[in-house]
C-alpha positions in Angstrom: 63.6 112.9 14.2 60.8 111.8 11.8 60.9 109.4 8.7 58.5 111.7 7.1 60.9 114.7 6.9 64.2 112.8 7.0 63.2 109.8 4.6 60.6 111.6 2.4 62.3 110.1 -0.7 63.0 106.7 0.6 59.6 105.0 0.1 61.2 101.6 -1.6 63.8 101.3 1.2 61.3 101.8 4.1 59.2 99.0 2.4 62.1 96.7 2.4 63.2 97.6 5.9 59.7 96.9 7.4 59.5 93.7 5.7 63.0 92.7 7.2 61.6 93.6 10.6 58.6 91.1 10.2 61.1 88.6 9.1 63.2 89.0 12.3 60.0 88.7 14.4 59.0 85.6 12.7 62.6 84.2 13.3 62.4 84.9 17.0 58.9 83.2 17.1 60.5 80.1 15.4 63.3 80.4 18.0 60.9 80.3 20.9 58.9 77.5 19.4 61.9 75.3 19.1 63.0 76.0 22.6 59.6 74.9 23.8 59.9 71.6 21.9 63.3 71.1 23.3 61.8 71.8 27.0 59.0 69.3 26.3 61.5 66.6 24.9 63.9 67.2 28.0 60.9 66.9 30.4 59.8 63.7 28.6 63.4 62.2 28.7 63.6 63.1 32.5 60.2 61.5 33.3 61.2 58.3 31.3 64.5 58.2 33.2 62.8 58.6 36.6 60.2 55.9 35.5 63.0 53.6 34.3 64.7 53.5 37.8 61.7 53.3 39.8 61.4 50.2 41.9 59.1 47.7 40.4 56.0 46.8 42.5 56.0 43.5 44.3 59.7 42.8 43.4 62.8 42.5 45.2 63.8 45.9 44.3 61.0 47.3 46.3 62.3 45.6 49.4 65.8 47.0 49.0 64.3 50.5 49.2 64.0 50.2 53.0 67.8 51.4 53.3 68.2 55.0 53.7 70.5 55.4 50.7 67.8 53.7 48.6 65.2 56.0 50.0 67.4 58.9 49.2 67.7 57.7 45.6 63.9 57.2 45.4 63.4 60.7 46.7 65.9 61.9 44.0 63.8 60.1 41.3 60.7 61.8 42.6 62.3 65.2 42.7 63.5 64.7 39.0 60.1 64.0 38.2 58.9 67.3 39.6 61.9 68.9 37.9 60.6 67.7 34.6 57.3 69.1 35.3 58.7 72.6 35.8 60.4 72.2 32.3 56.9 71.4 30.9 55.5 74.6 32.7 58.4 76.7 30.9 57.3 75.1 27.5 53.6 75.9 28.2 54.2 79.4 29.4 56.5 80.3 26.4 53.9 79.0 24.1 50.9 80.8 25.6 52.7 84.0 26.6 55.2 84.5 23.6 54.6 82.2 20.7 50.7 82.6 20.3 50.8 86.3 21.2 53.5 87.1 18.7 52.0 85.1 15.9 48.7 87.0 16.4 50.6 90.2 16.5 52.7 89.4 13.2 49.4 89.0 11.4 48.1 92.4 12.6 51.5 94.0 11.7 51.5 92.6 8.2 47.9 94.0 7.7 48.8 97.4 9.0 52.1 97.7 6.9 49.9 96.6 3.9 47.5 99.5 4.6 50.2 102.1 5.2 52.1 101.4 2.0 48.8 101.0 0.0 48.1 104.7 1.1 51.6 105.7 0.3 51.2 104.3 -3.2 47.8 105.9 -3.6 49.4 109.3 -2.9 52.3 108.7 -5.3 49.8 107.7 -8.0 47.7 110.9 -7.3 50.8 113.2 -7.7 51.9 111.4 -10.7 48.5 111.9 -12.2 48.8 115.7 -11.4 52.2 115.8 -13.0 51.0 114.2 -16.2 48.1 116.7 -16.3 50.6 119.5 -15.9 52.9 118.1 -18.6 49.9 117.8 -21.0 48.7 121.4 -20.3 52.3 122.7 -20.7 52.7 120.9 -24.1 49.3 122.2 -25.3 50.2 125.7 -24.3 53.6 125.4 -26.0 51.9 124.0 -29.2 49.2 126.8 -29.2 51.7 129.5 -28.7 53.8 128.2 -31.7 50.5 128.1 -33.8 49.7 131.6 -32.9 53.2 132.7 -34.0 53.0 131.0 -37.5 49.4 132.5 -37.9 50.6 136.0 -37.0 53.6 135.7 -39.5 51.2 134.3 -42.2 48.9 137.3 -41.8 51.7 139.8 -41.9 53.0 138.2 -45.1 49.6 138.2 -46.6 49.0 141.8 -45.6 52.3 142.9 -47.3 51.6 141.1 -50.6 49.8 143.6 -52.9 48.7 140.7 -55.1 46.6 139.0 -52.3 43.0 139.9 -52.1 41.6 141.8 -49.2 39.3 138.8 -48.4 42.3 136.5 -48.0 44.1 139.2 -45.8 41.0 139.5 -43.7 40.6 135.7 -43.4 44.5 135.4 -42.4 43.9 138.3 -39.8 40.9 136.4 -38.3 43.1 133.1 -38.2 45.9 134.8 -36.4 43.5 136.3 -33.8 41.9 132.7 -33.4 45.3 131.3 -32.7 46.2 134.0 -30.2 43.0 133.4 -28.4 43.7 129.7 -28.2 47.4 130.3 -26.9 45.9 132.5 -24.2 43.5 130.0 -23.2 46.1 127.3 -23.0 48.2 129.8 -21.0 45.5 130.3 -18.6 44.8 126.4 -18.3 48.5 125.8 -17.9 48.7 128.4 -15.1 45.8 127.1 -13.4 47.0 123.4 -13.4 50.5 124.4 -12.4 49.2 126.1 -9.4 47.0 123.1 -8.5 50.0 120.7 -9.0 52.3 122.8 -6.8 49.6 122.7 -4.3 49.2 119.0 -4.5 52.9 118.5 -4.5 53.4 120.6 -1.4 50.7 118.7 0.4 52.2 115.3 -0.9 55.7 116.1 0.4 54.5 118.0 3.5 51.3 116.4 4.7 50.4 113.1 3.0 53.9 111.4 2.9 55.1 112.6 6.5 51.7 111.2 7.8 52.0 107.8 6.2 55.8 107.5 6.9 55.1 108.6 10.6 52.5 105.6 11.0 55.1 103.3 9.4 57.7 104.6 11.8 55.4 104.1 14.8 54.4 100.6 13.5 58.1 99.8 13.3 58.9 101.1 16.8 55.9 99.2 18.3 57.4 96.0 16.6 60.8 96.6 18.3 59.2 97.2 21.7 57.2 94.1 21.2 60.0 91.9 20.5 61.9 93.6 23.5 58.9 92.7 25.9 58.8 89.2 24.6 62.5 88.7 25.4 61.8 89.9 28.8 58.9 87.5 29.1 61.2 84.8 27.8 63.6 85.4 30.8 60.7 85.9 33.2 59.2 82.6 32.3 62.6 80.9 33.2 62.9 82.9 36.4 59.4 82.0 37.7 60.2 78.2 37.9 63.6 78.8 39.5 62.4 78.7 43.2 60.5 75.6 42.5 63.5 74.0 40.6 65.6 75.2 43.7 63.1 73.3 46.1 63.6 70.3 43.9 67.3 70.5 44.2 67.0 71.3 47.9 64.9 68.0 48.3 67.7 66.0 46.6 70.1 67.6 49.2 67.9 66.8 52.0 67.5 63.3 50.9 71.2 62.9 50.7 71.6 64.2 54.1 69.0 61.9 55.4 71.4 58.8 54.5 72.2 57.1 57.9 75.0 54.5 57.3 74.4 53.1 61.0 70.8 52.6 60.3 71.4 50.7 57.0 73.9 48.6 58.8 71.2 47.8 61.6 68.8 46.9 58.8 71.4 44.5 57.3 71.5 42.9 60.7 67.8 42.7 61.1 67.4 41.2 57.6 70.1 38.4 57.8 70.4 37.9 61.6 69.8 34.0 62.1 69.4 34.1 65.9 72.0 31.4 66.5 74.9 32.1 68.9 78.4 31.0 67.7 79.4 27.4 68.4 81.3 26.9 71.7 84.9 25.7 72.3 85.9 22.2 71.0 87.1 20.1 73.7 90.5 18.6 73.7 90.5 14.9 72.5 93.4 13.1 74.0 94.5 10.3 71.7 97.3 9.2 74.0 95.0 7.6 76.5 94.7 4.3 74.7 98.4 4.1 74.6 100.0 2.5 77.6 103.6 3.2 78.0 105.9 1.5 80.5 108.3 4.1 82.0 111.4 2.8 84.0 111.8 4.4 87.4 115.4 5.2 86.6 114.5 6.9 83.3 115.0 10.6 82.5 111.2 11.3 82.8 111.3 10.3 86.4 113.5 13.3 87.3 110.6 15.6 85.9 107.8 14.1 87.9 104.8 16.4 88.2 105.7 18.2 85.0 104.5 15.8 82.3 104.7 17.1 78.7 102.7 15.9 75.8 105.1 14.9 73.0 104.2 13.6 69.6 106.3 11.8 67.1 107.5 13.5 63.9 105.0 12.1 61.7 102.0 12.9 63.9 103.0 16.6 64.6 100.4 19.1 63.4 97.5 16.5 63.4 95.9 17.4 66.8 92.7 17.6 64.7 92.7 14.3 62.8 89.2 14.9 61.5 90.2 18.1 59.7 91.2 17.8 56.1 94.9 18.2 55.4 95.7 21.8 54.5 96.7 22.2 50.8 97.8 25.7 51.5 99.7 26.7 54.6 97.6 30.0 54.8 94.0 28.2 54.7 92.6 26.3 57.7 89.3 24.6 57.5 86.9 24.3 60.4 86.4 21.1 62.3 83.7 18.8 61.2 81.7 19.5 64.5 81.5 23.0 63.2 80.3 22.1 59.9 77.8 19.6 61.5 76.4 22.5 63.6 75.8 24.5 60.3 74.3 21.5 58.7 71.9 20.9 61.6 70.9 24.6 61.7 70.3 24.8 57.9 68.7 21.5 57.7 65.0 22.8 57.6 66.0 24.8 54.5 66.3 21.4 52.5 63.2 20.2 50.7 62.9 17.2 48.4 61.1 17.7 45.3 58.0 15.7 46.6 57.5 18.3 49.4 57.8 21.5 47.2 54.7 23.5 46.6 53.9 24.8 43.2 55.7 28.2 42.6 58.4 27.4 45.3 56.2 28.8 48.2 57.6 28.6 51.7 56.0 26.6 54.6 53.1 28.4 56.4 55.1 28.6 59.7 58.2 29.8 58.0 60.0 26.7 59.6 62.5 27.0 56.6 64.1 30.2 58.0 66.6 30.8 60.8 64.9 31.7 64.1 65.4 35.4 63.9 64.3 35.8 60.4 61.3 33.4 61.2 60.4 35.5 64.1 60.3 38.6 61.9 58.1 36.9 59.3 55.8 35.7 61.9 55.5 39.1 63.5 54.9 40.6 60.1 52.2 38.2 59.5 50.5 38.7 62.8 50.6 42.5 62.2 49.0 42.0 58.7 46.2 39.7 60.2 45.6 42.4 62.9 45.1 45.0 60.2 42.8 42.7 58.3 40.8 42.1 61.5 40.5 45.8 62.2 39.3 46.4 58.5 36.6 43.7 58.7 35.6 45.0 62.2 35.1 48.5 60.6 33.1 47.0 57.8 31.0 45.1 60.3 30.4 48.3 62.3 29.5 50.2 59.0 26.9 47.4 58.2 25.5 47.5 61.7 25.0 51.2 61.5 23.5 50.8 58.0 21.1 48.1 59.5 20.1 50.6 62.3 19.3 53.3 59.9 17.2 50.9 57.9 15.3 49.8 61.0 14.5 53.4 61.9 13.7 54.4 58.2 12.3 51.3 56.5 11.7 53.3 53.3 15.4 53.5 52.9 16.0 49.8 52.6 15.3 46.3 53.9 17.2 45.7 57.2 17.1 41.8 56.5 19.1 42.2 53.4 22.1 43.2 55.4 22.0 40.0 57.6 23.9 38.0 55.2 26.7 40.5 54.7 26.7 41.1 58.7 27.1 37.2 59.2 29.7 37.0 56.4 31.8 39.9 58.1 31.5 38.1 61.6 32.5 34.9 60.0 35.6 36.3 58.4 36.6 38.1 61.7 36.4 34.7 63.5 38.6 33.0 60.8 41.1 35.9 60.9 41.2 35.6 64.8 41.9 31.9 64.6 44.5 32.4 62.0 46.0 35.2 64.1 46.1 32.9 67.2 47.8 30.2 65.3 50.6 32.5 64.1 50.9 34.0 67.6 51.4 30.6 68.9 54.2 29.9 66.6 55.7 33.4 67.3 55.6 32.7 71.0 57.2 29.3 70.5 60.0 31.0 68.4 60.5 33.7 70.9 60.5 31.2 73.8 63.2 29.2 72.1 65.5 31.7 70.7 67.6 32.1 73.8 68.1 28.2 74.1 68.6 27.5 70.6 72.4 28.0 70.5 72.8 25.6 73.6 70.7 23.0 72.0 73.2 23.3 69.0 76.1 23.0 71.3 74.7 19.8 72.8 74.0 18.4 69.4 77.6 19.2 68.5 78.8 17.6 71.7 76.8 14.5 71.2 78.0 14.3 67.6 81.7 14.6 68.7 81.2 11.9 71.3 79.7 9.5 68.5 82.5 10.2 66.2 85.2 9.9 68.9 85.2 6.0 68.3 85.5 6.7 64.4 88.4 8.9 65.0 90.3 6.5 67.2 89.8 3.9 64.6 91.2 6.3 62.2 94.2 6.7 64.4 94.5 3.0 64.8 94.4 2.5 61.0 97.2 5.0 60.8 99.4 3.1 63.1 98.6 -0.2 61.4 99.3 1.2 57.9 102.7 0.1 56.3 104.3 3.4 56.5 102.6 4.5 59.7 101.1 7.6 58.1 97.6 9.2 58.2 95.8 9.2 54.9 93.7 12.1 53.7 90.9 9.8 52.2 90.2 7.9 55.5 89.8 11.2 57.3 87.5 12.6 54.6 85.4 9.4 54.6 85.0 9.6 58.4 84.0 13.2 58.1 81.1 12.7 55.5 79.7 9.3 56.8 77.2 10.9 59.1 76.4 13.8 56.9 75.5 11.5 53.9 73.5 9.2 56.0 71.5 12.0 57.5 71.0 13.8 54.2 70.0 10.8 52.1 67.3 9.9 54.6 65.3 12.9 53.3 65.0 11.2 49.9 65.2 7.4 50.4 61.8 7.1 52.1 59.9 8.3 48.8 59.5 6.5 45.5 60.0 8.5 42.3 56.5 9.4 40.6 55.9 7.5 37.5 55.7 9.3 34.1 52.1 9.8 33.0 53.0 11.2 29.6 55.4 13.3 27.6 55.5 16.9 26.7 57.2 19.2 24.2 58.5 22.6 25.2 56.9 25.3 22.8 58.9 28.2 24.3 62.2 28.5 26.4 61.4 28.9 30.1 64.0 30.2 32.7 63.0 28.5 36.1 64.4 31.0 38.6 62.1 30.4 41.4 62.4 27.5 43.8 60.7 24.3 42.6 60.6 25.4 38.9 62.9 23.9 36.2 64.3 25.6 33.0 63.4 24.2 29.6 64.4 24.9 26.0 62.2 25.4 23.1 61.6 21.9 21.3 63.0 19.8 24.3 61.0 16.7 25.0 60.4 15.7 28.7 58.4 13.4 31.0 55.1 14.5 32.6 54.8 13.2 36.2 51.9 15.4 37.4 49.6 17.3 35.1 48.0 20.7 35.7 45.8 20.8 38.8 44.1 24.0 37.5 46.7 26.5 39.0 48.6 26.8 35.5 51.6 24.7 36.5 52.7 21.2 35.1 55.3 19.1 36.9 57.9 17.5 34.5 61.1 15.5 34.8 64.3 15.6 32.5 66.2 13.0 34.4 65.8 10.9 37.5 67.2 13.7 39.7 66.1 16.8 37.7 62.4 17.7 37.9 60.3 20.6 38.5 57.2 22.8 37.5 56.9 24.8 34.3 54.0 27.0 33.1 51.3 24.8 31.4 51.1 27.2 28.5 54.8 26.7 27.7 54.5 23.0 26.8 52.3 20.8 24.7 51.4 17.7 26.8 50.8 14.2 25.5 49.3 12.1 28.2 49.5 8.4 28.3 45.8 7.1 28.7 46.9 3.9 30.3 49.0 5.7 32.9 47.9 5.8 36.5 46.6 9.3 37.4 45.9 10.3 33.8 42.6 12.0 33.1 40.3 10.7 30.3 38.9 13.3 28.1 35.7 12.7 26.2 
């Protein structure tokens, strides 16, 4: 099967078909290019998604990733990042192995097609020229033959006419012979051109055109093979990344299988365990002791001697705990005051007045505001960090010492005395860190020594408080009996509950005078005070300044007598009172 023999007369259709083949190839190139753009866009979106859910550094989210479920999620994000990288690889390989290669091939194909069809048109023009020559020689031969016939007829007519002179007859005869000679020459020329044309035509249809069409056929077949190979490459590029994508998915599955719910539950215990023991049993407080009853020997109760029973009147039934608030709902019961007093005593170190707050809401150095167990963990972590810093400084000191030894042995490399300052500084830093470590280790030893006895101390405090409030409760019972209707009122019980709490809590604040205002300020921007010790302000709000910026970027302000805190200095415009105490004078 050859286009040269089968399609010898389909030059125009072959030209259209080959152009269509190039258009198909360019369409496939466009398809692959758009696929690479989709892969890049998908990879970018996956990376942005992974980055969006990554924990922020030095934030609360980063602390949450100690749980196995969060670690698995973090591993999933990392695997998705690698997954996105494989789609970028797909895009790069398709661009380099398919798009760029095919675009270069299309240019070569267009040039080859142009050359082949140019040769075909040239052959067509040559055969058309030969045909025109043949037609011209044929018409000339025909014309000469007709002229020779007319000249012969004219000669015969002149020869038959007796009135014509012999000279005219001879002239007509010579003219007839001339025309016959011209006809013979045209015949010979026509015959020669015809033979040459037939030869050219045979070569055109059996040699030139088959060769040209064969080249075009081979060109078209190479195009078809090339597009098939590109499709295989298209699939292979995807197949090459499948193992790596499979590893990414296996990593996600492995991360999911590493989730340990028991471990996470233990981490919750370690994170929030206070170290206190639950409060002990509340001792029974017998309110019948002050009551002296005279019982007759003949009364019914004497028959049950040895089996006394506690009986309460109908109005006092259900009031075995007179210091508990009356239940407003039969399904809810509140704890005794002694229990809440225990909670108050244990949480008391967490209460800070505004005067004792550090800028930025920082916690005390010894973490005394935390429960014992949490404090122990923080102190242990601090000791470990300090030990790491000490080791780092020691390594640095050893390195400086070695460098000094090298300088001593090879003075041309440097001056050994130039390292004395750095060596002394490193030694001084080590001593400071060791002193700091000893301080925190002392606090840690104190906490670890007090942890077992902490709950007993809380119990003793609870027992002392109950003994102190016994008289108050007794007075409440007496007041109940002396009331007109003999009932026990909720307000009396509530007042007796909160008396000691209010007294103890107010002592934190009553011993300090409020700081005087040294000026005013206007909020330039809205600030959300979320940290301990800060205060929220609204843009345009006017407030009082009670402590100006100490160089750390924070200004202490007051909105009312009970609401004060710190705001960034750059968020407010301060107007200091020059006559106020503590205000600076600017020159």
